[in-house]
ROMAR-559804 format. One record per residue (C-alpha): x, y, z; residue in one letter; residue number from 1. Coordinates in steps of 0.5 Angstrom, whole numbers, plus 2048, in hexadecimal, padded with zeros to 3 digits. Layout:
% ROMAR-559804
<rec><px>X</px><py>Y</py><pz>Z</pz><code>a</code><pos>NUM</pos></rec>
...
//
This chain:
% ROMAR-559804
<rec><px>871</px><py>768</py><pz>801</pz><code>m</code><pos>1</pos></rec>
<rec><px>871</px><py>76B</py><pz>7F9</pz><code>k</code><pos>2</pos></rec>
<rec><px>86C</px><py>767</py><pz>7F7</pz><code>s</code><pos>3</pos></rec>
<rec><px>867</px><py>769</py><pz>7FD</pz><code>r</code><pos>4</pos></rec>
<rec><px>868</px><py>771</py><pz>7FC</pz><code>v</code><pos>5</pos></rec>
<rec><px>867</px><py>770</py><pz>7F4</pz><code>k</code><pos>6</pos></rec>
<rec><px>860</px><py>76C</py><pz>7F5</pz><code>n</code><pos>7</pos></rec>
<rec><px>85F</px><py>771</py><pz>7FA</pz><code>y</code><pos>8</pos></rec>
<rec><px>861</px><py>777</py><pz>7F5</pz><code>l</code><pos>9</pos></rec>
<rec><px>85D</px><py>774</py><pz>7EF</pz><code>s</code><pos>10</pos></rec>
<rec><px>856</px><py>775</py><pz>7EC</pz><code>i</code><pos>11</pos></rec>
<rec><px>851</px><py>773</py><pz>7E7</pz><code>t</code><pos>12</pos></rec>
<rec><px>84F</px><py>774</py><pz>7E0</pz><code>k</code><pos>13</pos></rec>
<rec><px>848</px><py>776</py><pz>7E4</pz><code>k</code><pos>14</pos></rec>
<rec><px>84C</px><py>77B</py><pz>7E9</pz><code>e</code><pos>15</pos></rec>
<rec><px>851</px><py>77E</py><pz>7E3</pz><code>w</code><pos>16</pos></rec>
<rec><px>84A</px><py>780</py><pz>7DF</pz><code>n</code><pos>17</pos></rec>
<rec><px>847</px><py>783</py><pz>7E6</pz><code>g</code><pos>18</pos></rec>
<rec><px>84D</px><py>787</py><pz>7E7</pz><code>m</code><pos>19</pos></rec>
<rec><px>84E</px><py>789</py><pz>7E0</pz><code>v</code><pos>20</pos></rec>
<rec><px>846</px><py>78C</py><pz>7E0</pz><code>i</code><pos>21</pos></rec>
<rec><px>846</px><py>78F</py><pz>7E7</pz><code>l</code><pos>22</pos></rec>
<rec><px>84D</px><py>793</py><pz>7E3</pz><code>l</code><pos>23</pos></rec>
<rec><px>849</px><py>795</py><pz>7DE</pz><code>l</code><pos>24</pos></rec>
<rec><px>843</px><py>798</py><pz>7E2</pz><code>i</code><pos>25</pos></rec>
<rec><px>848</px><py>79B</py><pz>7E6</pz><code>i</code><pos>26</pos></rec>
<rec><px>84B</px><py>79E</py><pz>7E0</pz><code>a</code><pos>27</pos></rec>
<rec><px>843</px><py>7A1</py><pz>7DE</pz><code>i</code><pos>28</pos></rec>
<rec><px>841</px><py>7A4</py><pz>7E5</pz><code>i</code><pos>29</pos></rec>
<rec><px>849</px><py>7A7</py><pz>7E5</pz><code>f</code><pos>30</pos></rec>
<rec><px>848</px><py>7AA</py><pz>7DD</pz><code>a</code><pos>31</pos></rec>
<rec><px>840</px><py>7AC</py><pz>7DD</pz><code>a</code><pos>32</pos></rec>
<rec><px>841</px><py>7B4</py><pz>7E0</pz><code>p</code><pos>33</pos></rec>
<rec><px>846</px><py>7B5</py><pz>7DA</pz><code>y</code><pos>34</pos></rec>
<rec><px>842</px><py>7B2</py><pz>7D5</pz><code>v</code><pos>35</pos></rec>
<rec><px>83B</px><py>7B6</py><pz>7D8</pz><code>y</code><pos>36</pos></rec>
<rec><px>83F</px><py>7BC</py><pz>7D8</pz><code>q</code><pos>37</pos></rec>
<rec><px>842</px><py>7BB</py><pz>7D0</pz><code>q</code><pos>38</pos></rec>
<rec><px>83A</px><py>7BB</py><pz>7CE</pz><code>f</code><pos>39</pos></rec>
<rec><px>837</px><py>7BE</py><pz>7D3</pz><code>h</code><pos>40</pos></rec>
<rec><px>836</px><py>7C7</py><pz>7D3</pz><code>t</code><pos>41</pos></rec>
<rec><px>835</px><py>7C9</py><pz>7D9</pz><code>n</code><pos>42</pos></rec>
<rec><px>82E</px><py>7CE</py><pz>7D9</pz><code>k</code><pos>43</pos></rec>
<rec><px>831</px><py>7D6</py><pz>7DA</pz><code>v</code><pos>44</pos></rec>
<rec><px>82C</px><py>7D9</py><pz>7DF</pz><code>i</code><pos>45</pos></rec>
<rec><px>829</px><py>7DF</py><pz>7DD</pz><code>d</code><pos>46</pos></rec>
<rec><px>827</px><py>7E3</py><pz>7E4</pz><code>f</code><pos>47</pos></rec>
<rec><px>824</px><py>7EA</py><pz>7E1</pz><code>k</code><pos>48</pos></rec>
<rec><px>81D</px><py>7E5</py><pz>7E0</pz><code>d</code><pos>49</pos></rec>
<rec><px>81E</px><py>7E3</py><pz>7E7</pz><code>f</code><pos>50</pos></rec>
<rec><px>820</px><py>7EA</py><pz>7EA</pz><code>n</code><pos>51</pos></rec>
<rec><px>81A</px><py>7ED</py><pz>7E6</pz><code>k</code><pos>52</pos></rec>
<rec><px>815</px><py>7E8</py><pz>7E9</pz><code>d</code><pos>53</pos></rec>
<rec><px>818</px><py>7EA</py><pz>7F0</pz><code>a</code><pos>54</pos></rec>
<rec><px>817</px><py>7F1</py><pz>7EF</pz><code>v</code><pos>55</pos></rec>
<rec><px>810</px><py>7F0</py><pz>7ED</pz><code>l</code><pos>56</pos></rec>
<rec><px>80E</px><py>7EC</py><pz>7F3</pz><code>l</code><pos>57</pos></rec>
<rec><px>811</px><py>7F0</py><pz>7F8</pz><code>n</code><pos>58</pos></rec>
<rec><px>80D</px><py>7F6</py><pz>7F5</pz><code>q</code><pos>59</pos></rec>
<rec><px>807</px><py>7F0</py><pz>7F6</pz><code>a</code><pos>60</pos></rec>
<rec><px>808</px><py>7F0</py><pz>7FD</pz><code>k</code><pos>61</pos></rec>
<rec><px>80A</px><py>7F7</py><pz>7FE</pz><code>g</code><pos>62</pos></rec>
<rec><px>810</px><py>7F7</py><pz>800</pz><code>g</code><pos>63</pos></rec>
<rec><px>817</px><py>7FB</py><pz>800</pz><code>d</code><pos>64</pos></rec>
<rec><px>819</px><py>7FE</py><pz>7FA</pz><code>v</code><pos>65</pos></rec>
<rec><px>81D</px><py>7F8</py><pz>7F7</pz><code>s</code><pos>66</pos></rec>
<rec><px>825</px><py>7F9</py><pz>7F4</pz><code>g</code><pos>67</pos></rec>
<rec><px>823</px><py>7F7</py><pz>7ED</pz><code>y</code><pos>68</pos></rec>
<rec><px>81F</px><py>7FB</py><pz>7E8</pz><code>n</code><pos>69</pos></rec>
<rec><px>819</px><py>7F8</py><pz>7E3</pz><code>d</code><pos>70</pos></rec>
<rec><px>81E</px><py>7F5</py><pz>7DF</pz><code>n</code><pos>71</pos></rec>
<rec><px>821</px><py>7F1</py><pz>7E4</pz><code>g</code><pos>72</pos></rec>
<rec><px>828</px><py>7F5</py><pz>7E4</pz><code>a</code><pos>73</pos></rec>
<rec><px>82A</px><py>7F7</py><pz>7EA</pz><code>p</code><pos>74</pos></rec>
<rec><px>829</px><py>7FF</py><pz>7EB</pz><code>l</code><pos>75</pos></rec>
<rec><px>82D</px><py>804</py><pz>7EA</pz><code>s</code><pos>76</pos></rec>
<rec><px>830</px><py>80A</py><pz>7EF</pz><code>d</code><pos>77</pos></rec>
<rec><px>834</px><py>80D</py><pz>7E8</pz><code>e</code><pos>78</pos></rec>
<rec><px>831</px><py>815</py><pz>7E8</pz><code>k</code><pos>79</pos></rec>
<rec><px>831</px><py>81A</py><pz>7E2</pz><code>v</code><pos>80</pos></rec>
<rec><px>837</px><py>81E</py><pz>7E1</pz><code>a</code><pos>81</pos></rec>
<rec><px>834</px><py>824</py><pz>7E1</pz><code>k</code><pos>82</pos></rec>
<rec><px>82C</px><py>825</py><pz>7E3</pz><code>p</code><pos>83</pos></rec>
<rec><px>827</px><py>829</py><pz>7E1</pz><code>t</code><pos>84</pos></rec>
<rec><px>823</px><py>82C</py><pz>7E6</pz><code>l</code><pos>85</pos></rec>
<rec><px>81C</px><py>830</py><pz>7E5</pz><code>f</code><pos>86</pos></rec>
<rec><px>817</px><py>831</py><pz>7EA</pz><code>v</code><pos>87</pos></rec>
<rec><px>813</px><py>82A</py><pz>7EB</pz><code>f</code><pos>88</pos></rec>
<rec><px>80D</px><py>828</py><pz>7EF</pz><code>n</code><pos>89</pos></rec>
<rec><px>810</px><py>821</py><pz>7F2</pz><code>p</code><pos>90</pos></rec>
<rec><px>80A</px><py>81E</py><pz>7F3</pz><code>n</code><pos>91</pos></rec>
<rec><px>809</px><py>819</py><pz>7ED</pz><code>n</code><pos>92</pos></rec>
<rec><px>80E</px><py>81C</py><pz>7E9</pz><code>l</code><pos>93</pos></rec>
<rec><px>811</px><py>817</py><pz>7E3</pz><code>p</code><pos>94</pos></rec>
<rec><px>817</px><py>813</py><pz>7E4</pz><code>a</code><pos>95</pos></rec>
<rec><px>81A</px><py>817</py><pz>7DF</pz><code>e</code><pos>96</pos></rec>
<rec><px>81B</px><py>81D</py><pz>7E2</pz><code>q</code><pos>97</pos></rec>
<rec><px>81C</px><py>81A</py><pz>7E8</pz><code>w</code><pos>98</pos></rec>
<rec><px>823</px><py>818</py><pz>7E5</pz><code>k</code><pos>99</pos></rec>
<rec><px>824</px><py>81F</py><pz>7E1</pz><code>q</code><pos>100</pos></rec>
<rec><px>824</px><py>821</py><pz>7E8</pz><code>l</code><pos>101</pos></rec>
<rec><px>82A</px><py>81E</py><pz>7EA</pz><code>g</code><pos>102</pos></rec>
<rec><px>827</px><py>818</py><pz>7ED</pz><code>m</code><pos>103</pos></rec>
<rec><px>82A</px><py>810</py><pz>7EC</pz><code>s</code><pos>104</pos></rec>
<rec><px>825</px><py>80B</py><pz>7EA</pz><code>e</code><pos>105</pos></rec>
<rec><px>826</px><py>808</py><pz>7F1</pz><code>r</code><pos>106</pos></rec>
<rec><px>823</px><py>80F</py><pz>7F4</pz><code>q</code><pos>107</pos></rec>
<rec><px>81D</px><py>80F</py><pz>7EF</pz><code>i</code><pos>108</pos></rec>
<rec><px>81B</px><py>808</py><pz>7F1</pz><code>s</code><pos>109</pos></rec>
<rec><px>81A</px><py>809</py><pz>7F8</pz><code>i</code><pos>110</pos></rec>
<rec><px>816</px><py>80F</py><pz>7F6</pz><code>i</code><pos>111</pos></rec>
<rec><px>811</px><py>80C</py><pz>7F2</pz><code>k</code><pos>112</pos></rec>
<rec><px>810</px><py>806</py><pz>7F7</pz><code>h</code><pos>113</pos></rec>
<rec><px>80F</px><py>80C</py><pz>7FC</pz><code>y</code><pos>114</pos></rec>
<rec><px>809</px><py>80E</py><pz>7F7</pz><code>e</code><pos>115</pos></rec>
<rec><px>807</px><py>807</py><pz>7F6</pz><code>a</code><pos>116</pos></rec>
<rec><px>805</px><py>806</py><pz>7FD</pz><code>k</code><pos>117</pos></rec>
<rec><px>802</px><py>80C</py><pz>7FE</pz><code>g</code><pos>118</pos></rec>
<rec><px>807</px><py>812</py><pz>7FF</pz><code>g</code><pos>119</pos></rec>
<rec><px>806</px><py>819</py><pz>7FF</pz><code>h</code><pos>120</pos></rec>
<rec><px>80B</px><py>81F</py><pz>7FD</pz><code>f</code><pos>121</pos></rec>
<rec><px>806</px><py>825</py><pz>803</pz><code>n</code><pos>122</pos></rec>
<rec><px>80C</px><py>829</py><pz>804</pz><code>k</code><pos>123</pos></rec>
<rec><px>814</px><py>82A</py><pz>801</pz><code>k</code><pos>124</pos></rec>
<rec><px>818</px><py>827</py><pz>807</pz><code>e</code><pos>125</pos></rec>
<rec><px>814</px><py>821</py><pz>805</pz><code>d</code><pos>126</pos></rec>
<rec><px>817</px><py>81F</py><pz>800</pz><code>v</code><pos>127</pos></rec>
<rec><px>81E</px><py>820</py><pz>805</pz><code>e</code><pos>128</pos></rec>
<rec><px>81B</px><py>81A</py><pz>808</pz><code>k</code><pos>129</pos></rec>
<rec><px>81B</px><py>815</py><pz>803</pz><code>i</code><pos>130</pos></rec>
<rec><px>821</px><py>810</py><pz>804</pz><code>y</code><pos>131</pos></rec>
<rec><px>826</px><py>80F</py><pz>7FF</pz><code>g</code><pos>132</pos></rec>
<rec><px>825</px><py>817</py><pz>7FE</pz><code>i</code><pos>133</pos></rec>
<rec><px>82C</px><py>81A</py><pz>800</pz><code>t</code><pos>134</pos></rec>
<rec><px>82D</px><py>821</py><pz>803</pz><code>a</code><pos>135</pos></rec>
<rec><px>831</px><py>824</py><pz>7FD</pz><code>d</code><pos>136</pos></rec>
<rec><px>82B</px><py>822</py><pz>7F9</pz><code>d</code><pos>137</pos></rec>
<rec><px>825</px><py>825</py><pz>7FD</pz><code>y</code><pos>138</pos></rec>
<rec><px>82A</px><py>82C</py><pz>7FD</pz><code>k</code><pos>139</pos></rec>
<rec><px>82A</px><py>82B</py><pz>7F6</pz><code>r</code><pos>140</pos></rec>
<rec><px>823</px><py>82B</py><pz>7F4</pz><code>i</code><pos>141</pos></rec>
<rec><px>81F</px><py>82E</py><pz>7FA</pz><code>v</code><pos>142</pos></rec>
<rec><px>81F</px><py>835</py><pz>7F7</pz><code>p</code><pos>143</pos></rec>
<rec><px>81B</px><py>832</py><pz>7F1</pz><code>y</code><pos>144</pos></rec>
<rec><px>816</px><py>82D</py><pz>7F5</pz><code>i</code><pos>145</pos></rec>
<rec><px>80F</px><py>831</py><pz>7F4</pz><code>n</code><pos>146</pos></rec>
<rec><px>80A</px><py>82D</py><pz>7F7</pz><code>i</code><pos>147</pos></rec>
<rec><px>803</px><py>830</py><pz>7F6</pz><code>p</code><pos>148</pos></rec>
<rec><px>7FE</px><py>830</py><pz>7FC</pz><code>d</code><pos>149</pos></rec>
<rec><px>7F8</px><py>830</py><pz>7F9</pz><code>e</code><pos>150</pos></rec>
<rec><px>7F3</px><py>82A</py><pz>7F9</pz><code>g</code><pos>151</pos></rec>
<rec><px>7F8</px><py>826</py><pz>7FD</pz><code>y</code><pos>152</pos></rec>
<rec><px>7FB</px><py>82A</py><pz>803</pz><code>t</code><pos>153</pos></rec>
<rec><px>7F6</px><py>82F</py><pz>803</pz><code>a</code><pos>154</pos></rec>
<rec><px>7F0</px><py>82D</py><pz>809</pz><code>n</code><pos>155</pos></rec>
<rec><px>7F5</px><py>829</py><pz>80E</pz><code>k</code><pos>156</pos></rec>
<rec><px>7F2</px><py>827</py><pz>815</pz><code>l</code><pos>157</pos></rec>
<rec><px>7F4</px><py>82D</py><pz>819</pz><code>t</code><pos>158</pos></rec>
<rec><px>7F7</px><py>82B</py><pz>820</pz><code>v</code><pos>159</pos></rec>
<rec><px>7F3</px><py>827</py><pz>825</pz><code>g</code><pos>160</pos></rec>
<rec><px>7ED</px><py>825</py><pz>81F</pz><code>e</code><pos>161</pos></rec>
<rec><px>7ED</px><py>81E</py><pz>81E</pz><code>v</code><pos>162</pos></rec>
<rec><px>7E9</px><py>81A</py><pz>819</pz><code>v</code><pos>163</pos></rec>
<rec><px>7E5</px><py>813</py><pz>81A</pz><code>d</code><pos>164</pos></rec>
<rec><px>7E9</px><py>80D</py><pz>816</pz><code>l</code><pos>165</pos></rec>
<rec><px>7E2</px><py>809</py><pz>816</pz><code>n</code><pos>166</pos></rec>
<rec><px>7DD</px><py>810</py><pz>814</pz><code>t</code><pos>167</pos></rec>
<rec><px>7E3</px><py>813</py><pz>80F</pz><code>a</code><pos>168</pos></rec>
<rec><px>7E2</px><py>813</py><pz>807</pz><code>d</code><pos>169</pos></rec>
<rec><px>7E8</px><py>814</py><pz>803</pz><code>s</code><pos>170</pos></rec>
<rec><px>7E7</px><py>81A</py><pz>802</pz><code>t</code><pos>171</pos></rec>
<rec><px>7E8</px><py>81C</py><pz>80A</pz><code>k</code><pos>172</pos></rec>
<rec><px>7ED</px><py>817</py><pz>80B</pz><code>l</code><pos>173</pos></rec>
<rec><px>7F2</px><py>81B</py><pz>807</pz><code>t</code><pos>174</pos></rec>
<rec><px>7F1</px><py>820</py><pz>80C</pz><code>r</code><pos>175</pos></rec>
<rec><px>7F6</px><py>81C</py><pz>810</pz><code>i</code><pos>176</pos></rec>
<rec><px>7FC</px><py>81F</py><pz>810</pz><code>h</code><pos>177</pos></rec>
<rec><px>801</px><py>81A</py><pz>80D</pz><code>g</code><pos>178</pos></rec>
<rec><px>7FB</px><py>817</py><pz>809</pz><code>i</code><pos>179</pos></rec>
<rec><px>7F9</px><py>817</py><pz>801</pz><code>g</code><pos>180</pos></rec>
<rec><px>7F5</px><py>814</py><pz>7FD</pz><code>p</code><pos>181</pos></rec>
<rec><px>7F8</px><py>80F</py><pz>7FC</pz><code>a</code><pos>182</pos></rec>
<rec><px>7F8</px><py>80C</py><pz>803</pz><code>f</code><pos>183</pos></rec>
<rec><px>7F1</px><py>80F</py><pz>804</pz><code>a</code><pos>184</pos></rec>
<rec><px>7EE</px><py>80A</py><pz>7FF</pz><code>a</code><pos>185</pos></rec>
<rec><px>7F2</px><py>804</py><pz>802</pz><code>r</code><pos>186</pos></rec>
<rec><px>7F0</px><py>806</py><pz>809</pz><code>i</code><pos>187</pos></rec>
<rec><px>7E9</px><py>807</py><pz>807</pz><code>v</code><pos>188</pos></rec>
<rec><px>7E9</px><py>800</py><pz>803</pz><code>e</code><pos>189</pos></rec>
<rec><px>7ED</px><py>7FD</py><pz>809</pz><code>y</code><pos>190</pos></rec>
<rec><px>7E7</px><py>800</py><pz>80D</pz><code>r</code><pos>191</pos></rec>
<rec><px>7E2</px><py>7FD</py><pz>809</pz><code>k</code><pos>192</pos></rec>
<rec><px>7E5</px><py>7F6</py><pz>808</pz><code>r</code><pos>193</pos></rec>
<rec><px>7E6</px><py>7F6</py><pz>811</pz><code>l</code><pos>194</pos></rec>
<rec><px>7DF</px><py>7F9</py><pz>812</pz><code>g</code><pos>195</pos></rec>
<rec><px>7E2</px><py>7FF</py><pz>816</pz><code>g</code><pos>196</pos></rec>
<rec><px>7E8</px><py>800</py><pz>81A</pz><code>f</code><pos>197</pos></rec>
<rec><px>7E8</px><py>7FE</py><pz>822</pz><code>l</code><pos>198</pos></rec>
<rec><px>7EF</px><py>801</py><pz>823</pz><code>n</code><pos>199</pos></rec>
<rec><px>7F4</px><py>806</py><pz>820</pz><code>k</code><pos>200</pos></rec>
<rec><px>7F9</px><py>801</py><pz>820</pz><code>e</code><pos>201</pos></rec>
<rec><px>7F5</px><py>7FD</py><pz>81A</pz><code>q</code><pos>202</pos></rec>
<rec><px>7F8</px><py>802</py><pz>816</pz><code>l</code><pos>203</pos></rec>
<rec><px>7FF</px><py>7FF</py><pz>815</pz><code>k</code><pos>204</pos></rec>
<rec><px>7FA</px><py>7F9</py><pz>812</pz><code>e</code><pos>205</pos></rec>
<rec><px>7F9</px><py>7FE</py><pz>80C</pz><code>v</code><pos>206</pos></rec>
<rec><px>7FE</px><py>7FD</py><pz>806</pz><code>y</code><pos>207</pos></rec>
<rec><px>803</px><py>803</py><pz>806</pz><code>g</code><pos>208</pos></rec>
<rec><px>802</px><py>805</py><pz>80D</pz><code>i</code><pos>209</pos></rec>
<rec><px>809</px><py>803</py><pz>811</pz><code>d</code><pos>210</pos></rec>
<rec><px>80A</px><py>805</py><pz>819</pz><code>s</code><pos>211</pos></rec>
<rec><px>80D</px><py>80C</py><pz>816</pz><code>i</code><pos>212</pos></rec>
<rec><px>807</px><py>80D</py><pz>812</pz><code>k</code><pos>213</pos></rec>
<rec><px>802</px><py>80A</py><pz>818</pz><code>y</code><pos>214</pos></rec>
<rec><px>806</px><py>80F</py><pz>81D</pz><code>a</code><pos>215</pos></rec>
<rec><px>804</px><py>815</py><pz>819</pz><code>e</code><pos>216</pos></rec>
<rec><px>7FD</px><py>815</py><pz>819</pz><code>i</code><pos>217</pos></rec>
<rec><px>7FC</px><py>811</py><pz>81E</pz><code>q</code><pos>218</pos></rec>
<rec><px>7FA</px><py>817</py><pz>822</pz><code>n</code><pos>219</pos></rec>
<rec><px>7F5</px><py>81A</py><pz>81D</pz><code>q</code><pos>220</pos></rec>
<rec><px>7F0</px><py>815</py><pz>81D</pz><code>v</code><pos>221</pos></rec>
<rec><px>7EC</px><py>811</py><pz>822</pz><code>n</code><pos>222</pos></rec>
<rec><px>7E6</px><py>80B</py><pz>821</pz><code>i</code><pos>223</pos></rec>
<rec><px>7DF</px><py>80B</py><pz>823</pz><code>n</code><pos>224</pos></rec>
<rec><px>7DE</px><py>803</py><pz>823</pz><code>t</code><pos>225</pos></rec>
<rec><px>7D6</px><py>804</py><pz>823</pz><code>i</code><pos>226</pos></rec>
<rec><px>7D7</px><py>804</py><pz>81B</pz><code>h</code><pos>227</pos></rec>
<rec><px>7DA</px><py>7FD</py><pz>81C</pz><code>i</code><pos>228</pos></rec>
<rec><px>7D6</px><py>7FA</py><pz>817</pz><code>s</code><pos>229</pos></rec>
<rec><px>7D6</px><py>7F1</py><pz>819</pz><code>k</code><pos>230</pos></rec>
<rec><px>7D6</px><py>7EB</py><pz>815</pz><code>i</code><pos>231</pos></rec>
<rec><px>7D0</px><py>7E6</py><pz>816</pz><code>n</code><pos>232</pos></rec>
<rec><px>7D4</px><py>7E0</py><pz>816</pz><code>i</code><pos>233</pos></rec>
<rec><px>7CE</px><py>7DC</py><pz>816</pz><code>n</code><pos>234</pos></rec>
<rec><px>7CC</px><py>7DF</py><pz>80F</pz><code>a</code><pos>235</pos></rec>
<rec><px>7D2</px><py>7E1</py><pz>80B</pz><code>v</code><pos>236</pos></rec>
<rec><px>7D4</px><py>7DD</py><pz>806</pz><code>d</code><pos>237</pos></rec>
<rec><px>7DB</px><py>7DC</py><pz>803</pz><code>f</code><pos>238</pos></rec>
<rec><px>7DC</px><py>7E1</py><pz>7FF</pz><code>e</code><pos>239</pos></rec>
<rec><px>7D9</px><py>7E6</py><pz>804</pz><code>g</code><pos>240</pos></rec>
<rec><px>7DE</px><py>7E3</py><pz>809</pz><code>l</code><pos>241</pos></rec>
<rec><px>7E3</px><py>7E3</py><pz>805</pz><code>r</code><pos>242</pos></rec>
<rec><px>7E5</px><py>7EA</py><pz>804</pz><code>k</code><pos>243</pos></rec>
<rec><px>7E6</px><py>7EB</py><pz>80C</pz><code>f</code><pos>244</pos></rec>
<rec><px>7ED</px><py>7EC</py><pz>80D</pz><code>p</code><pos>245</pos></rec>
<rec><px>7EF</px><py>7E8</py><pz>813</pz><code>y</code><pos>246</pos></rec>
<rec><px>7EC</px><py>7E1</py><pz>80F</pz><code>l</code><pos>247</pos></rec>
<rec><px>7F0</px><py>7DD</py><pz>80A</pz><code>t</code><pos>248</pos></rec>
<rec><px>7EC</px><py>7DA</py><pz>805</pz><code>n</code><pos>249</pos></rec>
<rec><px>7EE</px><py>7D4</py><pz>808</pz><code>k</code><pos>250</pos></rec>
<rec><px>7EC</px><py>7D6</py><pz>80E</pz><code>q</code><pos>251</pos></rec>
<rec><px>7E5</px><py>7D9</py><pz>80B</pz><code>t</code><pos>252</pos></rec>
<rec><px>7E4</px><py>7D2</py><pz>808</pz><code>n</code><pos>253</pos></rec>
<rec><px>7E5</px><py>7D0</py><pz>80F</pz><code>a</code><pos>254</pos></rec>
<rec><px>7E0</px><py>7D3</py><pz>812</pz><code>v</code><pos>255</pos></rec>
<rec><px>7DA</px><py>7D3</py><pz>80D</pz><code>i</code><pos>256</pos></rec>
<rec><px>7DB</px><py>7CB</py><pz>80C</pz><code>q</code><pos>257</pos></rec>
<rec><px>7DB</px><py>7CA</py><pz>814</pz><code>y</code><pos>258</pos></rec>
<rec><px>7D4</px><py>7CE</py><pz>814</pz><code>r</code><pos>259</pos></rec>
<rec><px>7D1</px><py>7CA</py><pz>810</pz><code>l</code><pos>260</pos></rec>
<rec><px>7D4</px><py>7C3</py><pz>813</pz><code>q</code><pos>261</pos></rec>
<rec><px>7D3</px><py>7C6</py><pz>81A</pz><code>h</code><pos>262</pos></rec>
<rec><px>7CD</px><py>7CB</py><pz>81A</pz><code>g</code><pos>263</pos></rec>
<rec><px>7CD</px><py>7D2</py><pz>81C</pz><code>n</code><pos>264</pos></rec>
<rec><px>7D2</px><py>7D5</py><pz>821</pz><code>y</code><pos>265</pos></rec>
<rec><px>7D0</px><py>7D7</py><pz>827</pz><code>q</code><pos>266</pos></rec>
<rec><px>7D6</px><py>7DB</py><pz>829</pz><code>s</code><pos>267</pos></rec>
<rec><px>7DD</px><py>7DC</py><pz>827</pz><code>i</code><pos>268</pos></rec>
<rec><px>7DE</px><py>7D5</py><pz>82C</pz><code>n</code><pos>269</pos></rec>
<rec><px>7DB</px><py>7D1</py><pz>827</pz><code>d</code><pos>270</pos></rec>
<rec><px>7E0</px><py>7D4</py><pz>822</pz><code>m</code><pos>271</pos></rec>
<rec><px>7E7</px><py>7D1</py><pz>826</pz><code>k</code><pos>272</pos></rec>
<rec><px>7E5</px><py>7CA</py><pz>824</pz><code>n</code><pos>273</pos></rec>
<rec><px>7E7</px><py>7CC</py><pz>81D</pz><code>i</code><pos>274</pos></rec>
<rec><px>7EE</px><py>7C9</py><pz>81C</pz><code>a</code><pos>275</pos></rec>
<rec><px>7F1</px><py>7CF</py><pz>817</pz><code>i</code><pos>276</pos></rec>
<rec><px>7EE</px><py>7D5</py><pz>81C</pz><code>v</code><pos>277</pos></rec>
<rec><px>7F3</px><py>7D7</py><pz>822</pz><code>d</code><pos>278</pos></rec>
<rec><px>7F1</px><py>7DA</py><pz>828</pz><code>g</code><pos>279</pos></rec>
<rec><px>7F5</px><py>7E1</py><pz>825</pz><code>i</code><pos>280</pos></rec>
<rec><px>7F0</px><py>7E0</py><pz>81F</pz><code>i</code><pos>281</pos></rec>
<rec><px>7EA</px><py>7DF</py><pz>824</pz><code>l</code><pos>282</pos></rec>
<rec><px>7EC</px><py>7E6</py><pz>827</pz><code>r</code><pos>283</pos></rec>
<rec><px>7ED</px><py>7EA</py><pz>821</pz><code>k</code><pos>284</pos></rec>
<rec><px>7E7</px><py>7E8</py><pz>81E</pz><code>i</code><pos>285</pos></rec>
<rec><px>7E2</px><py>7E7</py><pz>825</pz><code>e</code><pos>286</pos></rec>
<rec><px>7E0</px><py>7EF</py><pz>825</pz><code>p</code><pos>287</pos></rec>
<rec><px>7DD</px><py>7EF</py><pz>81D</pz><code>y</code><pos>288</pos></rec>
<rec><px>7D9</px><py>7E8</py><pz>81D</pz><code>l</code><pos>289</pos></rec>
<rec><px>7D2</px><py>7E8</py><pz>81F</pz><code>s</code><pos>290</pos></rec>
<rec><px>7CE</px><py>7E1</py><pz>821</pz><code>f</code><pos>291</pos></rec>
<rec><px>7C7</px><py>7E2</py><pz>81F</pz><code>k</code><pos>292</pos></rec>
//
């Protein structure tokens, strides 16, 4: 009996060598992480550049105010202990002077973002409407706010008066309450790219005009569609068509290439065969196309 057990449990020299090699491999696997840590130093990630790039990307897209300054550091809510009060025009007031008035870095960032989107202070109460300006802040500075009427608030539209979006120049557009030179220039530029406005809602496609701004100005404008400028889809080249805001560069190229391969478009129905131009896009662009 003992002989059978002994024979069963015995191993050959070849098997023994295999076990030794296996144990060495297991030991190396377990030791590898510790050896790696001894000879490799983890790189500390500096988020300053990342945060700075995130801010720039957000601003390029016209997004909301981020929580970081241009250096990538968090915006501070700290205010000067003893504000210096002086008579000031809030329009384009330098950041340093806002700081002297007792505004924090975060509040100043919000104000500057408002101005960058075309915002303008027409009256004292407009300052109070800025997000982040507290009631105490406004109460402290309101006696010192001085907004000149000359050249901006003068000659605004009277009650019941409206402006035609498709014919007004930038000077006439500034007569609209809530529209300053920056917004007026953007509206004219977008109208040029579009070929004219078909409806008031398209104003929301202009950079900086959100639903609040739109509600403020919609009753001061009207639209005469007789002034719409159409694109001859059978003659326009890539450069001429890519400026049109409703088509991406890829879609523009597809429209041009399909025409070159299949001949002139007879109607909007011919464009339904372009795979990357869906029905929604076709409905938006149809009023702006001619098929001569």
